[in-house]
VMD Tcl script that draws the C-alpha trace (Angstrom):
set ca {
  {0.00 0.00 0.00}
  {2.79 2.39 1.00}
  {4.70 1.56 -2.17}
  {1.60 2.34 -4.26}
  {1.10 5.71 -2.56}
  {4.77 6.56 -2.95}
  {4.65 5.65 -6.65}
  {1.54 7.79 -7.12}
  {3.20 10.88 -5.61}
  {6.32 10.25 -7.66}
  {4.29 10.14 -10.89}
  {2.29 13.23 -9.84}
  {5.51 15.09 -9.09}
  {6.86 14.27 -12.55}
  {3.62 15.36 -14.23}
  {3.65 18.69 -12.37}
  {7.32 19.23 -13.17}
  {6.76 18.54 -16.88}
  {3.71 20.83 -16.91}
  {5.69 23.66 -15.28}
  {8.62 23.23 -17.68}
  {6.37 23.29 -20.74}
  {4.14 26.19 -19.68}
  {6.87 28.41 -18.26}
  {9.09 27.64 -21.24}
  {6.31 28.54 -23.69}
  {5.55 31.82 -21.96}
  {9.24 32.75 -21.97}
  {9.52 31.75 -25.66}
  {6.54 33.96 -26.59}
  {8.21 36.93 -24.97}
  {10.33 37.11 -28.13}
  {8.64 34.74 -30.62}
  {5.24 35.70 -32.04}
  {2.52 33.04 -31.54}
  {1.85 31.56 -35.01}
  {-1.78 30.70 -34.25}
  {-4.16 30.63 -31.28}
  {-6.69 28.04 -30.05}
  {-9.56 30.42 -30.89}
  {-8.39 30.70 -34.49}
  {-8.37 26.90 -34.76}
  {-11.87 26.68 -33.24}
  {-13.26 29.28 -35.64}
  {-11.77 27.42 -38.63}
  {-13.36 24.16 -37.44}
  {-16.70 25.92 -36.97}
  {-16.52 27.37 -40.48}
  {-15.73 23.92 -41.90}
  {-18.66 22.31 -40.06}
  {-21.01 25.02 -41.35}
  {-19.86 24.42 -44.91}
  {-18.21 27.81 -45.20}
  {-14.89 28.63 -46.80}
  {-12.23 28.73 -44.11}
  {-11.28 32.35 -43.46}
  {-8.23 33.25 -41.39}
  {-6.90 36.72 -42.06}
  {-4.12 38.11 -39.89}
  {-0.89 40.06 -40.18}
  {1.53 40.55 -37.30}
  {3.00 44.01 -36.77}
  {5.17 45.42 -34.00}
  {3.73 47.76 -31.38}
  {5.58 50.62 -33.12}
  {3.47 49.98 -36.22}
  {0.18 50.39 -34.34}
  {-1.45 53.76 -33.73}
  {-1.19 55.00 -30.12}
  {-4.92 55.72 -30.43}
  {-5.52 51.97 -30.75}
  {-3.64 51.28 -27.53}
  {-5.55 54.07 -25.81}
  {-8.88 52.79 -27.15}
  {-8.50 49.20 -25.92}
  {-7.29 50.37 -22.52}
  {-10.33 52.65 -22.27}
  {-12.67 49.90 -23.46}
  {-11.26 46.82 -21.77}
  {-8.85 47.60 -18.95}
  {-8.28 51.18 -17.80}
  {-5.87 50.05 -15.06}
  {-3.73 48.05 -17.49}
  {-0.47 49.87 -16.77}
  {-0.99 49.74 -12.99}
  {-2.13 46.20 -12.08}
  {-0.30 42.87 -12.01}
  {-2.70 41.03 -14.29}
  {-5.89 41.31 -12.21}
  {-8.28 44.19 -11.57}
  {-10.07 43.07 -8.42}
  {-12.40 46.07 -8.41}
  {-13.58 45.17 -11.91}
  {-14.01 41.51 -10.92}
  {-16.06 42.48 -7.85}
  {-18.23 44.83 -9.92}
  {-18.84 42.12 -12.57}
  {-19.91 39.62 -9.89}
  {-22.41 42.06 -8.38}
  {-23.67 43.21 -11.79}
  {-24.23 39.67 -13.04}
  {-26.41 38.84 -10.03}
  {-29.13 41.22 -11.25}
  {-28.68 41.34 -15.05}
  {-29.37 38.79 -17.78}
  {-26.62 40.12 -20.03}
  {-23.46 39.06 -18.24}
  {-20.23 41.04 -18.20}
  {-16.66 39.99 -17.38}
  {-13.95 41.58 -15.30}
  {-11.02 40.23 -17.27}
  {-7.99 42.40 -17.84}
  {-6.08 42.59 -21.11}
  {-3.45 40.27 -19.62}
  {-6.12 37.70 -18.75}
  {-7.50 37.93 -22.27}
  {-4.03 37.32 -23.69}
  {-3.66 34.28 -21.41}
  {-6.99 32.92 -22.65}
  {-6.46 33.75 -26.33}
  {-2.88 32.53 -26.68}
  {-2.69 29.54 -24.35}
  {-6.24 28.29 -23.67}
  {-9.61 27.49 -25.18}
  {-12.44 30.01 -24.65}
  {-14.88 27.67 -22.86}
  {-16.21 29.14 -19.61}
  {-15.37 26.72 -16.84}
  {-13.75 27.13 -13.44}
  {-10.87 24.89 -14.53}
  {-10.14 27.13 -17.49}
  {-10.36 30.20 -15.25}
  {-7.81 28.62 -12.90}
  {-5.40 27.99 -15.78}
  {-6.09 31.50 -17.05}
  {-5.04 32.93 -13.68}
  {-1.89 30.78 -13.74}
  {-0.88 31.97 -17.22}
  {-1.78 35.57 -16.32}
  {0.75 35.53 -13.48}
  {3.42 33.99 -15.73}
  {2.80 36.58 -18.44}
  {3.08 39.47 -15.98}
  {6.32 38.01 -14.60}
  {8.09 37.35 -17.90}
  {6.59 39.90 -20.33}
  {6.59 43.68 -20.34}
  {3.34 45.63 -20.57}
  {4.44 46.64 -24.04}
  {4.78 42.99 -25.12}
  {1.42 42.09 -23.56}
  {-0.26 44.88 -25.52}
  {1.56 43.95 -28.73}
  {0.45 40.32 -28.53}
  {-3.11 41.30 -27.58}
  {-3.51 43.68 -30.51}
  {-2.17 41.07 -32.93}
  {-4.29 38.07 -31.89}
  {-7.58 39.69 -30.83}
  {-10.63 38.67 -32.87}
  {-12.09 41.67 -34.74}
  {-14.54 40.10 -37.15}
  {-15.46 36.83 -38.85}
  {-12.06 35.29 -39.56}
  {-10.27 38.59 -38.91}
  {-7.56 38.76 -36.24}
  {-5.33 41.60 -35.14}
  {-5.65 45.33 -35.66}
  {-3.40 45.47 -38.74}
  {-5.64 43.23 -40.82}
  {-8.81 44.80 -39.36}
  {-7.57 48.30 -40.21}
  {-6.82 47.22 -43.79}
  {-10.20 45.51 -44.27}
  {-12.47 48.04 -42.56}
  {-10.67 51.34 -43.23}
  {-8.28 50.62 -46.11}
  {-5.21 51.71 -44.17}
  {-2.49 50.22 -41.92}
  {-2.99 50.12 -38.16}
  {-0.32 52.80 -37.72}
  {-2.56 55.37 -39.45}
  {-5.78 54.73 -37.50}
  {-7.30 57.90 -36.08}
  {-9.13 58.24 -32.75}
  {-12.59 57.45 -34.10}
  {-11.44 54.44 -36.13}
  {-9.49 53.05 -33.18}
  {-12.47 53.52 -30.85}
  {-14.74 51.83 -33.40}
  {-12.52 48.73 -33.51}
  {-12.30 48.66 -29.70}
  {-16.08 48.97 -29.51}
  {-16.50 45.72 -31.45}
  {-14.59 43.60 -28.93}
  {-17.57 42.24 -26.94}
  {-18.99 40.63 -30.08}
  {-16.71 41.31 -33.08}
  {-18.43 38.93 -35.48}
  {-21.76 40.66 -34.90}
  {-20.68 44.25 -34.22}
  {-18.02 45.59 -36.55}
  {-17.66 48.48 -39.03}
  {-19.11 46.34 -41.84}
  {-22.29 45.48 -39.91}
  {-22.83 49.10 -38.76}
  {-24.70 47.83 -35.69}
  {-26.21 50.70 -33.61}
  {-24.70 49.29 -30.39}
  {-21.26 49.50 -31.94}
  {-21.51 53.27 -32.36}
  {-23.08 53.86 -28.94}
  {-20.19 51.97 -27.38}
  {-17.69 53.79 -29.59}
  {-18.92 57.16 -28.29}
  {-18.48 55.98 -24.69}
  {-14.97 54.80 -25.46}
  {-14.07 58.15 -27.06}
  {-15.24 59.88 -23.88}
  {-13.12 57.54 -21.74}
  {-10.12 58.11 -24.00}
  {-10.36 61.82 -23.25}
  {-10.31 61.06 -19.52}
  {-7.40 58.62 -19.42}
  {-5.21 60.47 -21.93}
  {-2.25 58.90 -23.76}
  {-1.15 55.47 -22.53}
  {2.56 55.11 -21.79}
  {3.78 51.52 -22.02}
  {7.03 50.78 -20.21}
  {9.79 49.22 -22.25}
  {10.62 45.56 -21.68}
  {11.97 44.69 -18.24}
}
mol new
graphics top color blue
foreach p $ca { graphics top sphere $p radius 0.5 }
foreach p [lrange $ca 0 end-1] q [lrange $ca 1 end] { graphics top cylinder $p $q radius 0.2 }
display resetview
């Protein structure tokens, strides 16, 4: 019996050690290497195939220097206005989301940009407590090994911004006919406004909610001002 228990703990120890080596190693690798594809992109391609649609996967990676500062400002205003100050988690936003969801049918989240990067790059989007636990784990690793600038760069390059459209460079080209570097305040706010439901609300759909949310984001952008991202640690 004792031998069996000892063997179990030995195997468990090895599994945990392998898991830590793989996950920490991957996070460190992605500090410098751009993720070639994300789980969400794979899921969307599978969904398109099942629905009999042509597989659409449009993306183009650009550095943070090739993205308009207005775009950075817009997503911070829309998604995470404490982005430069927190260590991956905004507990005030989480608390507010919990209280809000108790009395509203339309649920909201309290995820930071770092948490969204953890989910988009390393995990599948299914809402379970297990996935949330892994999301928290990867969020901590990302904040330890990446700079805020790198977190923002990865986020803006992998975020879903339409049906089969990923990253602000490709979205800017498709919706506005220009590179992400030349996006103005209104265009950046419009893209940020689509983030809750980018396949339903985007500049091509011209959904009324998109423009109401855009106006709120523009107002928040005026309040928070330019966003200064620290260089890599």
